[in-house]
C-alpha positions in Angstrom: -16.5 11.3 24.6 -13.4 9.5 25.7 -12.4 6.1 24.5 -13.7 4.4 27.7 -17.2 5.6 27.0 -17.3 3.4 23.9 -15.9 0.3 25.7 -18.6 -2.2 26.5 -18.9 -5.2 28.7 -21.6 -7.8 28.2 -23.0 -9.8 31.1 -24.5 -13.1 30.0 -23.2 -14.8 26.9 -26.3 -16.4 25.5 -28.6 -16.0 22.5 -29.7 -12.4 23.3 -26.1 -11.4 23.8 -25.4 -12.5 20.2 -28.1 -10.0 19.0 -26.4 -7.2 20.9 -23.0 -8.2 19.4 -24.4 -8.2 15.9 -25.7 -4.6 16.4 -22.6 -3.4 18.2 -20.4 -4.6 15.4 -22.1 -2.2 13.1 -21.2 0.8 15.3 -17.6 1.8 14.4 -16.9 3.5 17.7 -18.1 0.5 19.8 -15.7 -1.9 21.3 -16.7 -5.0 23.4 -13.7 -5.4 25.7 -15.0 -8.1 28.1 -17.8 -10.5 29.0 -19.3 -12.1 32.2 -20.7 -15.6 32.5 -20.8 -18.3 35.1 -20.7 -21.1 32.5 -17.3 -22.8 32.1 -15.2 -21.6 29.2 -17.8 -19.5 27.4 -16.8 -18.2 24.0 -17.1 -14.5 23.2 -16.1 -13.1 19.8 -16.2 -9.5 18.6 -15.3 -8.6 15.1 -13.5 -11.9 14.7 -11.3 -11.6 17.8 -11.6 -13.4 21.1 -12.8 -11.3 24.1 -11.9 -12.3 27.7 -14.8 -13.6 29.8 -14.8 -13.4 33.6 -16.9 -15.3 36.1 -17.6 -12.2 38.3 -17.9 -8.5 37.8 -15.3 -7.9 40.6 -12.7 -9.9 38.6 -13.5 -8.0 35.4 -13.2 -4.7 37.2 -9.5 -5.5 38.0 -8.7 -5.2 34.3 -11.5 -3.1 32.7 -13.4 0.2 33.1 -16.2 0.0 30.5 -18.4 3.0 29.9 -21.4 0.7 29.1 -22.4 -2.6 30.6 -25.1 -4.7 28.8 -27.0 -7.1 31.0 -28.3 -10.0 28.9 -28.7 -12.7 31.6 -31.9 -14.6 32.3 -34.7 -12.4 33.7 -34.7 -13.8 37.3 -31.0 -12.8 37.6 -31.4 -9.3 36.4 -31.6 -7.5 39.8 -28.7 -9.4 41.4 -26.4 -9.0 38.4 -27.4 -5.3 38.1 -26.4 -4.9 41.7 -23.0 -6.6 41.1 -22.4 -4.4 38.1 -23.2 -1.2 39.9 -20.8 -2.1 42.7 -18.0 -3.0 40.4 -18.5 -0.3 37.8 -20.2 2.7 39.5 -19.4 5.1 36.6 -20.8 2.8 33.9 -24.1 3.3 32.1 -26.1 0.1 32.5 -28.3 -1.3 29.6 -30.5 -4.1 30.9 -32.7 -6.4 28.8 -36.4 -6.1 29.2 -38.1 -6.8 31.5 -36.0 -5.0 34.2 -36.6 -7.9 36.6 -38.9 -10.9 37.3 -40.7 -9.3 40.2 -42.1 -5.8 40.9 -39.8 -5.5 44.0 -36.7 -6.3 42.0 -37.8 -4.0 39.2 -38.1 -1.1 41.7 -34.7 -2.0 43.1 -33.1 -1.9 39.7 -34.8 1.3 38.4 -35.2 3.3 41.6 -32.4 2.2 43.9 -29.6 1.5 41.5 -31.0 3.9 38.9 -31.0 6.6 41.5 -27.2 6.5 41.6 -26.2 5.8 38.0 -27.7 5.5 34.6 -29.9 2.4 34.0 -31.8 1.9 30.7 -34.1 -0.9 29.8 -34.0 -1.9 26.2 -34.9 -4.4 23.5 -38.6 -3.4 23.6 -40.9 -4.3 20.7 -42.2 -0.7 20.9 -39.1 0.5 19.0 -39.4 -2.1 16.2 -39.8 -0.7 12.6 -43.4 -2.0 12.3 -44.5 -0.1 15.4 -42.7 3.0 14.2 -44.5 2.7 10.9 -47.9 2.2 12.5 -47.4 5.2 14.8 -46.4 7.4 11.8 -49.4 6.3 9.8 -51.9 6.9 12.6 -50.5 10.3 13.5 -50.4 11.4 9.9 -54.0 10.3 9.3 -55.4 11.3 12.7 -58.0 13.5 11.1 -59.4 10.5 9.0 -58.9 7.7 11.5 -59.7 9.4 14.8 -58.6 8.1 18.1 -58.2 4.3 18.9 -61.6 2.8 19.9 -60.3 -0.7 20.8 -57.0 -2.5 21.2 -56.1 -6.2 20.9 -52.6 -7.6 21.1 -51.4 -11.2 20.9 -47.8 -12.5 21.4 -46.9 -16.1 21.1 -43.4 -17.8 21.2 -43.0 -21.5 20.4 -41.6 -22.5 23.8 -44.2 -25.1 24.9 -41.8 -28.1 24.4 -39.2 -26.7 26.8 -41.2 -25.1 29.6 -38.8 -25.7 32.5 -35.8 -24.2 30.7 -37.7 -21.3 29.4 -39.4 -20.6 32.7 -35.9 -20.4 34.3 -34.8 -17.9 31.7 -37.9 -15.8 31.0 -40.2 -16.4 34.0 -43.5 -16.6 32.1 -45.0 -15.4 28.8 -46.7 -12.5 30.7 -43.4 -11.3 32.1 -41.5 -11.7 28.9 -44.0 -10.9 26.2 -46.6 -8.9 28.2 -44.0 -6.2 28.7 -43.7 -6.0 24.9 -47.5 -5.7 24.6 -47.7 -2.9 27.2 -44.8 -1.0 25.7 -46.3 -1.1 22.2 -49.7 -0.1 23.6 -48.1 2.8 25.4 -46.9 4.3 22.1 -50.5 4.7 20.9 -52.4 5.5 24.1 -51.8 6.1 27.8 -52.0 3.0 29.9 -53.7 3.8 33.2 -54.3 0.6 35.0 -54.3 -3.2 34.8 -57.9 -4.4 35.5 -57.3 -8.1 35.5 -54.7 -10.8 34.8 -55.4 -14.6 34.6 -53.6 -17.7 33.5 -55.5 -19.7 30.9 -55.0 -23.2 29.4 -52.4 -25.7 30.4 -49.5 -24.7 32.6 -46.9 -25.5 29.9 -48.6 -23.0 27.6 -47.8 -20.2 30.0 -50.9 -18.4 28.5 -52.2 -15.3 30.1 -55.1 -12.9 29.5 -55.0 -9.3 30.7 -57.4 -6.5 30.5 -55.9 -3.0 30.7 -57.5 0.4 31.0 -56.2 3.1 28.7 -57.0 6.7 27.9 -56.6 8.4 24.6 -58.1 11.5 23.0 -60.1 12.2 26.1 -61.8 8.8 26.0 -61.4 5.7 28.1 -61.1 2.3 26.5 -60.1 -1.2 27.3 -57.2 -3.2 25.8 -57.2 -7.0 25.7 -53.8 -8.6 25.8 -53.0 -12.3 25.2 -49.6 -13.9 25.6 -48.6 -17.6 25.2 -45.8 -20.1 24.8 -48.2 -22.4 22.9 
């Protein structure tokens, strides 16, 4: 791979971007060369040095040709930012935070329309966490003793109740933000076939949702119950 393939641009200089930066600093070949953010004077550091930040992808493209662009903006902006990145950097591989978008139409646009012309990957799923990897290894190694899953229950809760407006603008809802994690973990152990129901429960500020999902594993059908909340 040439040097440009290891040059990275990060769109959205917020809390999630810091997680990406910490990981990228551990990869010797990686080099974050630029950032994008609409906030005034955002600060971006990589391995102790300042990295230039631009307000638009078009301006960044005048100076840089990254091989990878990481999109770590608020979820409702994913589709629009992905479109701008694709236009400015048509040869770059795009890595977008989960979920791909805040609506089904936008997700299809990102994955099918934009993804049909250049590489688009959705990352930061809970399904790739060490705990899930361990659980999958154990159940596969002991499949003869444990058998196939007979029931599934998953609960995700983030303490966002005290800041509902800000969090809603960033993540959309607990179902959009954490529900995708539940589904991605579930899909490691079984085949998700359909969503049977989805309903909001409790106070609006809780952003609590209950979903029932049909799954199939080992030739048997079963139901998964998923609960997500900001309470």
